N, C-alpha and C positions, 0 to 999 in steps of 0.2 A: 726211367730217363726220359721217355717220351712225354710223360705227364708233366715233369718239371720243365721240360723244354717248351711245352705248350703254354704253361703258365708264364714262363719268362717272356714269350712272344706277346702274350696278352698284356702283360705289365708294360712292356715297351710301347705297345700300341696306345695304351691308356695315357702314358706319360706324353707321347707325342700329341694326342688329342687335347690333353690338358694345357700343354704349351700353346697350341693353336688357339684355344678358347681364351687363354690369358691375354694373348696378343690382341684378339678381337675386343676383349673387354677394355683394354687400355685405349684402343682406338676410339671406341664408343664414348668412353669417359672424357677423352680430349675434345671430341666433337660436341658433347653435351655442354662442357664448360665454355667452349667457344660460342655456342648458341646462346647460353645464358648471358654472356658478356655482350653479345649483339643486342639482345632484348633489353638489357639494362642501359643501352646507349653508350657502352664503353668500347673503345677501340684501342688496340695494342699499337703504340707508337714508341719510337725511340726517344728517350729523355734528352732534351736539349739543355745544355748548361746555361744557367742564368747568371750574368755578371752582376754582382752586387758589391757595393763598397763596404769596407769593414765597419765604419761608423754606423751605417744603416743596419748592418747585420747585428751589431751590438744593441742598437736601439730596439730592433725587432725582438731580440732575445730577452731584453729587459721587459718589454711590453708583454711578451708571452708569459714571463714569470709572474708579472703583476696580475695578469688576468687569471692565471692558474690559482693564485691565492684566494680569489673571490668567486670563481665560477665552478665550484664543485658540483652543484646540482645539475648544471647543463651537461657535463661530461657523464654523470651517472645516468641521466635520462637517455643520452645517446647510446650508452652501453646496453641499457635495459630495453630500448626500443627494438621490436622484432624486425629483422631484415627481410625485405620482400624479394622473393626469387623472381627470375625472369618469367616463369610460367604463371605465377600468381599475378604479376604485373600485367601480363597479357590478358588474363581472365578479367581482372578488374577493369582494364580499359575497354574491353569488349562489352562488359555489363554497363559501364557508364555510357558508352556510345549507343547501346540499345535503349537505355532509359531516355537519353536525349532525343533520339529519333521518335520514340513513342510520345514524348511530350510535345514535340513539334507537330506530329500527326494529329494529336488530340486538339491542338490549338487552332488547326486549320478549320475554317468554316466549311460545313458540308454543303456541297452543291449537287443538285439533281434530286431525283426521287428517293424517298426513304424506303429501303427494302428491309424485309424481315426474313428470318429462317426458323424452321423447326429443327431442333437438334436432339438426338437421342444419345445418351452417354451411359456406358457401363463403368461402374466404379467397384473395383475388386478390393475386398478386405484382406488382412494379413492371414487370418485363420478362421475356423468355425467358432472360435471363442470371441471374436470381435462383436461388439454390441452394435447391430445394424440400426437399431432405433436411434442411438446416440450418433452414429455415423451419418445417418440421413439428416438428423437435426443440424449437424455441423455443416453438411453440404448446403442445406437450404439457408444457412446463416450467411453464406457468401452473397454479397450484394454488389451489383455493378449497374451503372446506368445503362438501360436498354436490355436488361436481363430479367426474365420472369420464369420462375420454376413451374413445372407442370406436374403431371402424374408420375408415380413411380411404382415399381414392383420388385419383388425379390426373385432372382433367377438362380436355379440350381447350377452349380459348377461341377461338383463332384466331391466325394469324400465328406459329405455333410456341409460343405462350404457353399454359401450363397453370396451372390453379388447384387448390388443395387442398380437397376436399370431405371434411369430418371430422364424425363424429357424437359425441355425448356424452349422458350421462344426468345430470340435475340434480335435486336436491331443491328444490322450488319455493320454499319459504319461506327457503331459505339462499342460493340463487344467483339473482341478477337478470340477465336477458338483456342489459339495457342495460350493466350493470357488466362482464359478460363480453365484450361487444362492444368496450367501451372498452379493456379490457386487451389485446385482440387488435390493435386499431388502434395501440396504443402500441408495437408491434413495428415501428417506422417503417423499420428497415433492410430488412425483408422485405415488409411488408404495405402494399398500396395501398388496399384496401377490404375490407369484411366484409359479407356478406349472410346473413340467416337464411332458409334454404331451407324448413324445416318445423319445427313445434313441436307435438308431440302428447303429450297427457296419457296416462300409463300407467294 
């Protein structure tokens, strides 16, 4: 009897916890939906009645029926077009803003002395089966104004895996380390991660 009693108590406790988690999930779902509506520029407002005359309504209905007879492709395109979520829209706008700021910065004429830096970068492969020769060739194929690749060597990481440690010289106002790191990580076939080992002004 004590065994069944203990099990019954545990079942009741689990049911209570499940009910609590269910309520939390519903609250989070409502908040997420409200956030997506805000990101999409939508606001929840009460619908206001619009007064229209009957002849105008009939004319509009007839016009809609006429347009429906000829605009099949438009409706199909709208249905097939993927809908952008609030999060996707936010990421797209952030990327566009970043690209716009980079273009404005690049368009500005540089004033002052031209400075350079020596940078040492570690580029790690996916595994010991990654072709380091082809990987270094892909790295050196990256070209940017103000970037000059230097010497490189293979450094043991462990478990038979080696990374490429490669140096370069950059013109500071022409080459951004963040942009260079992004170009290196775009070599997804070879590169697992990128680390800036050192950055020294000349």
